[in-house]
MOPAC internal coordinates of N, CA, C and O (Angstrom, degrees):
PM7 1SCF
backbone

  N    0.0000 0     0.00 0     0.00 0    0    0    0
  C    1.4661 1     0.00 0     0.00 0    1    0    0
  C    1.5253 1   110.48 1     0.00 0    2    1    0
  O    1.2310 1   121.24 1   -50.74 1    3    2    1
  N    1.3095 1   115.23 1   129.26 1    3    2    1
  C    1.4657 1   119.43 1   176.14 1    5    3    2
  C    1.5131 1   110.11 1   -79.73 1    6    5    3
  O    1.2310 1   121.23 1   -38.62 1    7    6    5
  N    1.3125 1   115.25 1   141.38 1    7    6    5
  C    1.4613 1   119.47 1   177.44 1    9    7    6
  C    1.5267 1   109.17 1   -77.14 1   10    9    7
  O    1.2310 1   121.10 1   -34.17 1   11   10    9
  N    1.3225 1   115.51 1   145.83 1   11   10    9
  C    1.4586 1   121.35 1   174.84 1   13   11   10
  C    1.5337 1   107.05 1   -74.08 1   14   13   11
  O    1.2310 1   120.19 1   -47.87 1   15   14   13
  N    1.3250 1   117.25 1   132.13 1   15   14   13
  C    1.4703 1   121.43 1  -179.60 1   17   15   14
  C    1.5254 1   108.92 1  -112.88 1   18   17   15
  O    1.2310 1   120.91 1   -50.35 1   19   18   17
  N    1.3247 1   115.87 1   129.65 1   19   18   17
  C    1.4621 1   119.21 1   177.21 1   21   19   18
  C    1.5274 1   110.21 1  -137.75 1   22   21   19
  O    1.2310 1   121.56 1    -9.89 1   23   22   21
  N    1.3155 1   114.62 1   170.11 1   23   22   21
  C    1.4632 1   121.23 1   178.57 1   25   23   22
  C    1.5180 1   107.41 1  -126.30 1   26   25   23
  O    1.2310 1   121.08 1   -44.58 1   27   26   25
  N    1.3300 1   115.53 1   135.42 1   27   26   25
  C    1.4617 1   121.03 1   178.93 1   29   27   26
  C    1.5253 1   108.53 1  -134.00 1   30   29   27
  O    1.2310 1   121.16 1   -12.85 1   31   30   29
  N    1.3117 1   115.39 1   167.15 1   31   30   29
  C    1.4617 1   120.61 1   175.43 1   33   31   30
  C    1.5189 1   107.52 1  -106.68 1   34   33   31
  O    1.2310 1   120.05 1   -36.11 1   35   34   33
  N    1.3203 1   117.50 1   143.89 1   35   34   33
  C    1.4663 1   122.02 1  -175.65 1   37   35   34
  C    1.5294 1   112.18 1   -59.08 1   38   37   35
  O    1.2310 1   119.92 1   145.97 1   39   38   37
  N    1.3413 1   117.75 1   -34.03 1   39   38   37
  C    1.4688 1   121.25 1   177.45 1   41   39   38
  C    1.5289 1   108.77 1  -139.63 1   42   41   39
  O    1.2310 1   120.50 1   -22.65 1   43   42   41
  N    1.3267 1   116.65 1   157.35 1   43   42   41
  C    1.4726 1   119.51 1   176.00 1   45   43   42
  C    1.5353 1   111.11 1   -59.42 1   46   45   43
  O    1.2310 1   120.50 1   147.57 1   47   46   45
  N    1.3238 1   116.64 1   -32.43 1   47   46   45
  C    1.4654 1   120.48 1   178.99 1   49   47   46
  C    1.5138 1   113.16 1   -62.62 1   50   49   47
  O    1.2310 1   120.74 1   137.85 1   51   50   49
  N    1.3281 1   116.19 1   -42.15 1   51   50   49
  C    1.4693 1   120.54 1   179.08 1   53   51   50
  C    1.5378 1   108.80 1   -63.09 1   54   53   51
  O    1.2310 1   120.61 1   139.45 1   55   54   53
  N    1.3292 1   116.43 1   -40.55 1   55   54   53
  C    1.4654 1   119.57 1   178.12 1   57   55   54
  C    1.5243 1   110.24 1   -63.29 1   58   57   55
  O    1.2310 1   120.41 1   138.11 1   59   58   57
  N    1.3454 1   116.81 1   -41.89 1   59   58   57
  C    1.4698 1   120.70 1   178.73 1   61   59   58
  C    1.5270 1   110.88 1   -61.91 1   62   61   59
  O    1.2310 1   120.60 1   138.43 1   63   62   61
  N    1.3366 1   116.47 1   -41.57 1   63   62   61
  C    1.4714 1   120.23 1   178.86 1   65   63   62
  C    1.5226 1   110.09 1   -59.47 1   66   65   63
  O    1.2310 1   120.69 1   137.65 1   67   66   65
  N    1.3338 1   116.29 1   -42.35 1   67   66   65
  C    1.4618 1   120.68 1   179.37 1   69   67   66
  C    1.5308 1   110.04 1   -64.62 1   70   69   67
  O    1.2310 1   120.41 1   133.52 1   71   70   69
  N    1.3247 1   116.82 1   -46.48 1   71   70   69
  C    1.4672 1   120.25 1  -179.83 1   73   71   70
  C    1.5208 1   111.90 1   -63.42 1   74   73   71
  O    1.2310 1   120.41 1   146.26 1   75   74   73
  N    1.3325 1   116.82 1   -33.74 1   75   74   73
  C    1.4740 1   121.14 1  -179.85 1   77   75   74
  C    1.5290 1   111.48 1   -66.69 1   78   77   75
  O    1.2310 1   120.38 1   152.71 1   79   78   77
  N    1.3267 1   116.88 1   -27.29 1   79   78   77
  C    1.4718 1   120.09 1   179.33 1   81   79   78
  C    1.5310 1   110.94 1   -58.79 1   82   81   79
  O    1.2310 1   121.02 1   146.51 1   83   82   81
  N    1.3333 1   115.65 1   -33.49 1   83   82   81
  C    1.4622 1   121.15 1  -177.44 1   85   83   82
  C    1.5232 1   111.56 1   -59.82 1   86   85   83
  O    1.2310 1   120.78 1   149.66 1   87   86   85
  N    1.3366 1   116.12 1   -30.34 1   87   86   85
  C    1.4660 1   121.16 1  -177.66 1   89   87   86
  C    1.5317 1   112.73 1   -95.31 1   90   89   87
  O    1.2310 1   120.46 1   177.67 1   91   90   89
  N    1.3222 1   116.72 1    -2.33 1   91   90   89
  C    1.4666 1   121.00 1  -174.22 1   93   91   90
  C    1.5135 1   114.41 1   -80.21 1   94   93   91
  O    1.2310 1   121.34 1    14.07 1   95   94   93
  N    1.3174 1   115.04 1  -165.93 1   95   94   93
  C    1.4638 1   120.23 1   178.93 1   97   95   94
  C    1.5309 1   109.36 1   -73.24 1   98   97   95
  O    1.2310 1   120.68 1    -2.62 1   99   98   97
  N    1.3098 1   116.30 1   177.38 1   99   98   97
  C    1.4672 1   121.64 1  -172.89 1  101   99   98
  C    1.5303 1   112.61 1   -49.81 1  102  101   99
  O    1.2310 1   120.22 1   132.01 1  103  102  101
  N    1.3437 1   117.19 1   -47.99 1  103  102  101
  C    1.4721 1   121.23 1  -177.51 1  105  103  102
  C    1.5323 1   110.74 1   -61.73 1  106  105  103
  O    1.2310 1   120.90 1   141.05 1  107  106  105
  N    1.3309 1   115.89 1   -38.95 1  107  106  105
  C    1.4670 1   120.19 1   179.05 1  109  107  106
  C    1.5284 1   110.81 1   -64.71 1  110  109  107
  O    1.2310 1   121.16 1   136.26 1  111  110  109
  N    1.3329 1   115.38 1   -43.74 1  111  110  109
  C    1.4650 1   119.83 1   179.57 1  113  111  110
  C    1.5295 1   110.34 1   -62.40 1  114  113  111
  O    1.2310 1   120.63 1   140.17 1  115  114  113
  N    1.3201 1   116.41 1   -39.83 1  115  114  113
  C    1.4726 1   121.00 1   177.05 1  117  115  114
  C    1.5240 1   109.94 1   -60.68 1  118  117  115
  O    1.2310 1   120.76 1   132.12 1  119  118  117
  N    1.3300 1   116.15 1   -47.88 1  119  118  117
  C    1.4608 1   120.91 1  -179.43 1  121  119  118
  C    1.5283 1   110.66 1   -61.42 1  122  121  119
  O    1.2310 1   120.43 1   140.48 1  123  122  121
  N    1.3270 1   116.78 1   -39.52 1  123  122  121
  C    1.4680 1   121.08 1   176.44 1  125  123  122
  C    1.5293 1   109.38 1   -56.67 1  126  125  123
  O    1.2310 1   120.56 1   133.97 1  127  126  125
  N    1.3432 1   116.53 1   -46.03 1  127  126  125
  C    1.4693 1   120.90 1  -179.54 1  129  127  126
  C    1.5280 1   111.32 1   -64.32 1  130  129  127
  O    1.2310 1   120.68 1   138.71 1  131  130  129
  N    1.3378 1   116.31 1   -41.29 1  131  130  129
  C    1.4752 1   120.13 1   179.44 1  133  131  130
  C    1.5292 1   110.39 1   -60.48 1  134  133  131
  O    1.2310 1   120.85 1   134.72 1  135  134  133
  N    1.3376 1   115.98 1   -45.28 1  135  134  133
  C    1.4701 1   120.48 1  -178.91 1  137  135  134
  C    1.5258 1   110.09 1   -68.08 1  138  137  135
  O    1.2310 1   120.65 1   140.46 1  139  138  137
  N    1.3229 1   116.37 1   -39.54 1  139  138  137
  C    1.4639 1   121.47 1   178.01 1  141  139  138
  C    1.5343 1   109.81 1   -59.62 1  142  141  139
  O    1.2310 1   120.49 1   137.41 1  143  142  141
  N    1.3238 1   116.67 1   -42.59 1  143  142  141
  C    1.4675 1   121.61 1   178.72 1  145  143  142
  C    1.5306 1   109.80 1   -65.56 1  146  145  143
  O    1.2310 1   120.72 1   139.44 1  147  146  145
  N    1.3350 1   116.22 1   -40.56 1  147  146  145
  C    1.4700 1   120.61 1   178.26 1  149  147  146
  C    1.5297 1   109.78 1   -61.08 1  150  149  147
  O    1.2310 1   120.61 1   138.09 1  151  150  149
  N    1.3367 1   116.44 1   -41.91 1  151  150  149
  C    1.4686 1   120.91 1   179.29 1  153  151  150
  C    1.5276 1   109.82 1   -60.26 1  154  153  151
  O    1.2310 1   120.46 1   136.22 1  155  154  153
  N    1.3322 1   116.72 1   -43.78 1  155  154  153
  C    1.4746 1   120.25 1   177.39 1  157  155  154
  C    1.5237 1   110.67 1   -60.20 1  158  157  155
  O    1.2310 1   120.38 1   136.14 1  159  158  157
  N    1.3368 1   116.88 1   -43.86 1  159  158  157
  C    1.4677 1   121.18 1   179.42 1  161  159  158
  C    1.5242 1   111.36 1   -62.41 1  162  161  159
  O    1.2310 1   120.84 1   137.22 1  163  162  161
  N    1.3343 1   116.00 1   -42.78 1  163  162  161
  C    1.4650 1   120.73 1  -178.57 1  165  163  162
  C    1.5286 1   111.87 1   -66.04 1  166  165  163
  O    1.2310 1   120.52 1   149.64 1  167  166  165
  N    1.3403 1   116.61 1   -30.36 1  167  166  165
  C    1.4675 1   120.20 1   178.04 1  169  167  166
  C    1.5262 1   110.68 1   -68.69 1  170  169  167
  O    1.2310 1   120.62 1   153.27 1  171  170  169
  N    1.3294 1   116.43 1   -26.73 1  171  170  169
  C    1.4632 1   121.40 1   178.73 1  173  171  170
  C    1.5298 1   110.40 1   -86.51 1  174  173  171
  O    1.2310 1   120.94 1   135.91 1  175  174  173
  N    1.3326 1   115.80 1   -44.09 1  175  174  173
  C    1.4627 1   120.80 1  -177.21 1  177  175  174
  C    1.5291 1   110.28 1  -141.61 1  178  177  175
  O    1.2310 1   120.21 1   -82.29 1  179  178  177
  N    1.3307 1   117.20 1    97.71 1  179  178  177
  C    1.4676 1   120.75 1  -176.86 1  181  179  178
  C    1.5325 1   114.14 1   -57.72 1  182  181  179
  O    1.2310 1   120.27 1   153.73 1  183  182  181
  N    1.3146 1   117.09 1   -26.27 1  183  182  181
  C    1.4692 1   119.34 1  -178.21 1  185  183  182
  C    1.5277 1   112.61 1  -101.43 1  186  185  183
  O    1.2310 1   120.36 1  -153.50 1  187  186  185
  N    1.3334 1   116.92 1    26.50 1  187  186  185
  C    1.4668 1   119.76 1  -179.47 1  189  187  186
  C    1.5284 1   112.03 1   -73.57 1  190  189  187
  O    1.2310 1   120.46 1   166.72 1  191  190  189
  N    1.3269 1   116.72 1   -13.28 1  191  190  189
  C    1.4646 1   120.04 1   176.79 1  193  191  190
  C    1.5183 1   110.75 1   -81.27 1  194  193  191
  O    1.2310 1   120.99 1    14.14 1  195  194  193
  N    1.3075 1   115.71 1  -165.86 1  195  194  193
  C    1.4619 1   121.79 1  -179.92 1  197  195  194
  C    1.5201 1   107.31 1  -111.91 1  198  197  195
  O    1.2310 1   120.81 1   -54.42 1  199  198  197
  N    1.3245 1   116.05 1   125.58 1  199  198  197
  C    1.4660 1   120.02 1  -179.27 1  201  199  198
  C    1.5254 1   109.43 1   -69.73 1  202  201  199
  O    1.2310 1   120.77 1   -46.47 1  203  202  201
  N    1.3296 1   116.13 1   133.53 1  203  202  201
  C    1.4661 1   121.21 1  -178.83 1  205  203  202
  C    1.5267 1   108.41 1   -95.63 1  206  205  203
  O    1.2310 1   120.72 1   -50.18 1  207  206  205
  N    1.3230 1   116.23 1   129.82 1  207  206  205
  C    1.4651 1   121.46 1   179.80 1  209  207  206
  C    1.5281 1   110.20 1   -60.06 1  210  209  207
  O    1.2310 1   121.06 1   -40.82 1  211  210  209
  N    1.3258 1   115.58 1   139.18 1  211  210  209
  C    1.4662 1   121.71 1  -174.57 1  213  211  210
  C    1.5290 1   112.88 1   -56.25 1  214  213  211
  O    1.2310 1   120.35 1   143.81 1  215  214  213
  N    1.3248 1   116.94 1   -36.19 1  215  214  213
  C    1.4725 1   119.31 1  -178.76 1  217  215  214
  C    1.5225 1   113.08 1   -67.46 1  218  217  215
  O    1.2310 1   120.00 1   169.36 1  219  218  217
  N    1.3346 1   117.60 1   -10.64 1  219  218  217
  C    1.4687 1   121.84 1   178.78 1  221  219  218
  C    1.5274 1   113.05 1   -98.81 1  222  221  219
  O    1.2310 1   120.01 1   172.56 1  223  222  221
  N    1.3258 1   117.59 1    -7.44 1  223  222  221
  C    1.4626 1   120.07 1  -176.29 1  225  223  222
  C    1.5250 1   111.02 1   -64.17 1  226  225  223
  O    1.2310 1   120.05 1   -48.37 1  227  226  225
  N    1.3269 1   117.51 1   131.63 1  227  226  225
  C    1.4689 1   120.09 1   173.78 1  229  227  226
  C    1.5315 1   109.52 1   -64.07 1  230  229  227
  O    1.2310 1   120.50 1   -44.59 1  231  230  229
  N    1.3135 1   116.65 1   135.41 1  231  230  229
  C    1.4806 1   121.67 1  -179.86 1  233  231  230
  C    1.5196 1   111.46 1   -54.39 1  234  233  231
  O    1.2310 1   121.00 1   143.90 1  235  234  233
  N    1.3133 1   115.69 1   -36.10 1  235  234  233
  C    1.4684 1   121.40 1  -179.58 1  237  235  234
  C    1.5340 1   111.67 1   -53.91 1  238  237  235
  O    1.2310 1   119.99 1   138.48 1  239  238  237
  N    1.3301 1   117.63 1   -41.52 1  239  238  237
  C    1.4672 1   121.31 1  -179.55 1  241  239  238
  C    1.5279 1   110.87 1   -65.04 1  242  241  239
  O    1.2310 1   120.84 1   140.57 1  243  242  241
  N    1.3169 1   116.00 1   -39.43 1  243  242  241
  C    1.4611 1   120.58 1  -178.55 1  245  243  242
  C    1.5301 1   109.97 1   -69.85 1  246  245  243
  O    1.2310 1   120.61 1   134.70 1  247  246  245
  N    1.3318 1   116.44 1   -45.30 1  247  246  245
  C    1.4594 1   121.01 1  -178.48 1  249  247  246
  C    1.5221 1   111.85 1   -69.50 1  250  249  247
  O    1.2310 1   120.94 1   131.97 1  251  250  249
  N    1.3221 1   115.82 1   -48.03 1  251  250  249
  C    1.4587 1   121.13 1  -173.25 1  253  251  250
  C    1.5340 1   112.88 1   -76.40 1  254  253  251
  O    1.2310 1   120.46 1   137.30 1  255  254  253
  N    1.3351 1   116.73 1   -42.70 1  255  254  253
  C    1.4584 1   120.50 1  -171.45 1  257  255  254
  C    1.5295 1   114.45 1  -114.80 1  258  257  255
  O    1.2310 1   120.34 1   175.14 1  259  258  257
  N    1.3482 1   116.96 1    -4.86 1  259  258  257
  C    1.4664 1   121.44 1  -178.42 1  261  259  258
  C    1.5295 1   112.04 1    50.17 1  262  261  259
  O    1.2310 1   120.46 1  -132.65 1  263  262  261
  N    1.3183 1   116.73 1    47.35 1  263  262  261
  C    1.4643 1   120.59 1  -178.86 1  265  263  262
  C    1.5319 1   110.91 1   -68.09 1  266  265  263
  O    1.2310 1   121.16 1   -33.55 1  267  266  265
  N    1.3268 1   115.38 1   146.45 1  267  266  265
  C    1.4703 1   120.19 1   176.20 1  269  267  266
  C    1.5284 1   110.37 1  -114.64 1  270  269  267
  O    1.2310 1   121.02 1   176.74 1  271  270  269
  N    1.3290 1   115.66 1    -3.26 1  271  270  269
  C    1.4666 1   121.91 1   174.67 1  273  271  270
  C    1.5234 1   106.69 1  -158.20 1  274  273  271
  O    1.2310 1   120.79 1   -24.51 1  275  274  273
  N    1.3118 1   116.09 1   155.49 1  275  274  273
  C    1.4636 1   119.94 1  -177.52 1  277  275  274
  C    1.5161 1   108.92 1  -144.54 1  278  277  275
  O    1.2310 1   121.13 1   -45.02 1  279  278  277
  N    1.3191 1   115.45 1   134.98 1  279  278  277
  C    1.4582 1   122.25 1  -175.63 1  281  279  278
  C    1.5233 1   110.04 1  -130.59 1  282  281  279
  O    1.2310 1   121.81 1   -26.62 1  283  282  281
  N    1.3246 1   114.15 1   153.38 1  283  282  281
  C    1.4648 1   121.47 1   177.74 1  285  283  282
  C    1.5222 1   107.07 1  -124.72 1  286  285  283
  O    1.2310 1   120.95 1   -47.63 1  287  286  285
  N    1.3102 1   115.78 1   132.37 1  287  286  285
  C    1.4603 1   121.42 1   175.05 1  289  287  286
  C    1.5182 1   105.85 1  -114.00 1  290  289  287
  O    1.2310 1   120.36 1   -59.57 1  291  290  289
  N    1.3219 1   116.93 1   120.43 1  291  290  289
  C    1.4648 1   120.26 1  -179.69 1  293  291  290
  C    1.5195 1   109.88 1   -79.74 1  294  293  291
  O    1.2310 1   121.20 1   -61.27 1  295  294  293
  N    1.3260 1   115.32 1   118.73 1  295  294  293
  C    1.4580 1   122.06 1   176.78 1  297  295  294
  C    1.5272 1   108.55 1   -93.83 1  298  297  295
  O    1.2310 1   119.76 1   -16.02 1  299  298  297
  N    1.3427 1   118.06 1   163.98 1  299  298  297
  C    1.4686 1   119.36 1   175.71 1  301  299  298
  C    1.5308 1   112.01 1   -59.69 1  302  301  299
  O    1.2310 1   120.71 1   -16.66 1  303  302  301
  N    1.3107 1   116.24 1   163.34 1  303  302  301
  C    1.4685 1   123.56 1   178.11 1  305  303  302
  C    1.5328 1   112.68 1    59.33 1  306  305  303
  O    1.2310 1   120.86 1  -147.92 1  307  306  305
  N    1.3235 1   115.97 1    32.08 1  307  306  305
  C    1.4672 1   123.41 1   175.63 1  309  307  306
  C    1.5357 1   114.09 1    63.06 1  310  309  307
  O    1.2310 1   119.89 1  -157.21 1  311  310  309
  N    1.3289 1   117.82 1    22.79 1  311  310  309
  C    1.4633 1   120.89 1   172.99 1  313  311  310
  C    1.5232 1   108.27 1   -82.13 1  314  313  311
  O    1.2310 1   120.47 1   -26.50 1  315  314  313
  N    1.3227 1   116.71 1   153.50 1  315  314  313
  C    1.4605 1   121.99 1   179.75 1  317  315  314
  C    1.5216 1   109.91 1  -127.78 1  318  317  315
  O    1.2310 1   120.83 1   -42.84 1  319  318  317
  N    1.3236 1   116.02 1   137.16 1  319  318  317
  C    1.4638 1   122.60 1   175.82 1  321  319  318
  C    1.5283 1   106.17 1  -111.56 1  322  321  319
  O    1.2310 1   120.48 1   -53.62 1  323  322  321
  N    1.3240 1   116.69 1   126.38 1  323  322  321
  C    1.4615 1   121.04 1  -178.42 1  325  323  322
  C    1.5299 1   108.27 1  -107.63 1  326  325  323
  O    1.2310 1   120.89 1   -49.20 1  327  326  325
  N    1.3398 1   115.90 1   130.80 1  327  326  325
  C    1.4618 1   119.63 1  -179.62 1  329  327  326
  C    1.5174 1   111.31 1  -145.33 1  330  329  327
  O    1.2310 1   121.57 1   -15.90 1  331  330  329
  N    1.3208 1   114.60 1   164.10 1  331  330  329
  C    1.4568 1   121.65 1   175.17 1  333  331  330
  C    1.5216 1   106.80 1  -127.28 1  334  333  331
  O    1.2310 1   120.41 1   -21.36 1  335  334  333
  N    1.3201 1   116.83 1   158.64 1  335  334  333
  C    1.4644 1   121.02 1  -178.15 1  337  335  334
  C    1.5236 1   108.67 1  -115.75 1  338  337  335
  O    1.2310 1   120.92 1   -52.08 1  339  338  337
  N    1.3196 1   115.85 1   127.92 1  339  338  337
  C    1.4629 1   121.41 1   174.87 1  341  339  338
  C    1.5221 1   107.05 1  -118.47 1  342  341  339
  O    1.2310 1   120.47 1   -38.85 1  343  342  341
  N    1.3347 1   116.70 1   141.15 1  343  342  341
  C    1.4600 1   118.04 1   178.79 1  345  343  342
  C    1.5193 1   111.81 1  -150.17 1  346  345  343
  O    1.2310 1   122.15 1   -20.19 1  347  346  345
  N    1.3283 1   113.48 1   159.81 1  347  346  345
  C    1.4585 1   120.97 1   172.97 1  349  347  346
  C    1.5362 1   106.27 1  -139.01 1  350  349  347
  O    1.2310 1   120.12 1    17.57 1  351  350  349
  N    1.3067 1   117.38 1  -162.43 1  351  350  349
  C    1.4703 1   120.27 1  -176.00 1  353  351  350
  C    1.5218 1   113.37 1   -62.10 1  354  353  351
  O    1.2310 1   120.51 1   147.90 1  355  354  353
  N    1.3439 1   116.63 1   -32.10 1  355  354  353
  C    1.4629 1   118.41 1  -172.22 1  357  355  354
  C    1.5191 1   116.10 1  -108.70 1  358  357  355
  O    1.2310 1   120.25 1   161.20 1  359  358  357
  N    1.3424 1   117.13 1   -18.80 1  359  358  357
  C    1.4639 1   115.70 1  -177.00 1  361  359  358
  C    1.5234 1   112.95 1  -147.85 1  362  361  359
  O    1.2310 1   122.43 1   -18.51 1  363  362  361
  N    1.3212 1   112.96 1   161.49 1  363  362  361
  C    1.4624 1   122.88 1   175.60 1  365  363  362
  C    1.5218 1   106.57 1  -122.19 1  366  365  363
  O    1.2310 1   120.57 1   -50.40 1  367  366  365
  N    1.3165 1   116.52 1   129.60 1  367  366  365
  C    1.4623 1   120.11 1   178.01 1  369  367  366
  C    1.5261 1   109.00 1  -121.18 1  370  369  367
  O    1.2310 1   121.06 1   -58.61 1  371  370  369
  N    1.3189 1   115.58 1   121.39 1  371  370  369
  C    1.4607 1   121.78 1   172.68 1  373  371  370
  C    1.5175 1   105.82 1   -86.85 1  374  373  371
  O    1.2310 1   119.99 1   -59.50 1  375  374  373
  N    1.3253 1   117.63 1   120.50 1  375  374  373
  C    1.4546 1   120.74 1  -177.11 1  377  375  374
  C    1.5256 1   108.97 1  -108.37 1  378  377  375
  O    1.2310 1   120.92 1   -65.58 1  379  378  377
  N    1.3264 1   115.84 1   114.42 1  379  378  377
  C    1.4625 1   121.17 1  -179.97 1  381  379  378
  C    1.5224 1   109.34 1   -77.87 1  382  381  379
  O    1.2310 1   120.84 1   -55.78 1  383  382  381
  N    1.3374 1   116.00 1   124.22 1  383  382  381
  C    1.4615 1   121.21 1  -179.80 1  385  383  382
  C    1.5239 1   110.69 1   -92.53 1  386  385  383
  O    1.2310 1   120.77 1   132.52 1  387  386  385
  N    1.3197 1   116.14 1   -47.48 1  387  386  385
  C    1.4694 1   119.84 1   177.90 1  389  387  386
  C    1.5182 1   109.76 1  -172.83 1  390  389  387
  O    1.2310 1   121.33 1    -5.91 1  391  390  389
  N    1.3173 1   115.06 1   174.09 1  391  390  389
  C    1.4625 1   122.26 1   174.77 1  393  391  390
  C    1.5088 1   106.85 1  -141.00 1  394  393  391
  O    1.2310 1   121.18 1   -26.77 1  395  394  393
  N    1.3063 1   115.35 1   153.23 1  395  394  393
  C    1.4631 1   119.22 1   177.05 1  397  395  394
  C    1.5134 1   110.66 1  -164.14 1  398  397  395
  O    1.2310 1   121.77 1   -13.52 1  399  398  397
  N    1.3483 1   114.22 1   166.48 1  399  398  397
  C    1.4620 1   118.89 1   178.90 1  401  399  398
  C    1.5262 1   108.28 1   -74.00 1  402  401  399
  O    1.2310 1   120.77 1    -7.85 1  403  402  401
  N    1.3115 1   116.13 1   172.15 1  403  402  401
  C    1.4553 1   120.15 1  -172.23 1  405  403  402
  C    1.5223 1   112.73 1   -63.07 1  406  405  403
  O    1.2310 1   120.54 1   144.02 1  407  406  405
  N    1.3137 1   116.57 1   -35.98 1  407  406  405
  C    1.4651 1   120.28 1  -179.65 1  409  407  406
  C    1.5371 1   111.01 1   -64.08 1  410  409  407
  O    1.2310 1   121.09 1   134.14 1  411  410  409
  N    1.3372 1   115.52 1   -45.86 1  411  410  409
  C    1.4684 1   120.41 1   178.19 1  413  411  410
  C    1.5328 1   110.75 1   -65.81 1  414  413  411
  O    1.2310 1   121.30 1   142.10 1  415  414  413
  N    1.3269 1   115.11 1   -37.90 1  415  414  413
  C    1.4682 1   120.86 1   178.26 1  417  415  414
  C    1.5295 1   109.68 1   -60.54 1  418  417  415
  O    1.2310 1   120.47 1   133.70 1  419  418  417
  N    1.3209 1   116.71 1   -46.30 1  419  418  417
  C    1.4720 1   120.88 1   179.90 1  421  419  418
  C    1.5198 1   110.89 1   -62.05 1  422  421  419
  O    1.2310 1   120.91 1   141.57 1  423  422  421
  N    1.3398 1   115.87 1   -38.43 1  423  422  421
  C    1.4619 1   120.42 1   178.59 1  425  423  422
  C    1.5386 1   110.52 1   -64.93 1  426  425  423
  O    1.2310 1   120.93 1   131.98 1  427  426  425
  N    1.3180 1   115.84 1   -48.02 1  427  426  425
  C    1.4744 1   120.91 1  -177.92 1  429  427  426
  C    1.5364 1   111.04 1   -62.20 1  430  429  427
  O    1.2310 1   120.86 1   139.42 1  431  430  429
  N    1.3307 1   115.97 1   -40.58 1  431  430  429
  C    1.4654 1   119.92 1  -176.80 1  433  431  430
  C    1.5247 1   113.13 1   -95.88 1  434  433  431
  O    1.2310 1   121.29 1  -172.91 1  435  434  433
  N    1.3278 1   115.14 1     7.09 1  435  434  433
  C    1.4768 1   123.03 1   176.58 1  437  435  434
  C    1.5297 1   113.78 1    51.97 1  438  437  435
  O    1.2310 1   121.67 1  -128.85 1  439  438  437
  N    1.3349 1   114.42 1    51.15 1  439  438  437
  C    1.4807 1   119.35 1   175.81 1  441  439  438
  C    1.5063 1   109.75 1   -85.49 1  442  441  439
  O    1.2310 1   120.10 1   180.00 1  443  442  441

């Protein structure tokens, strides 16, 4: 039996931020499309991103979301989508934590 694969947002607010991009200026609309494409990819292959080494995880993710794994999906124009994967016997859920440009990503991950 294949597991059902879905994508969710960590909070309703994060989902609203993503939906708001659709109504934004050109760059926002582009980013909306990039994330939408990433969501489609994640529904096909939850591990299509790059696994982030545990020693690089921001403490905030561990404290706030109790993540047990962390993944990065590289979007066009050097944007990054950060997600974690949760699963049980019947389904896999890719949970989107946030996205940001490369500069913000470097700040968050202290590169």
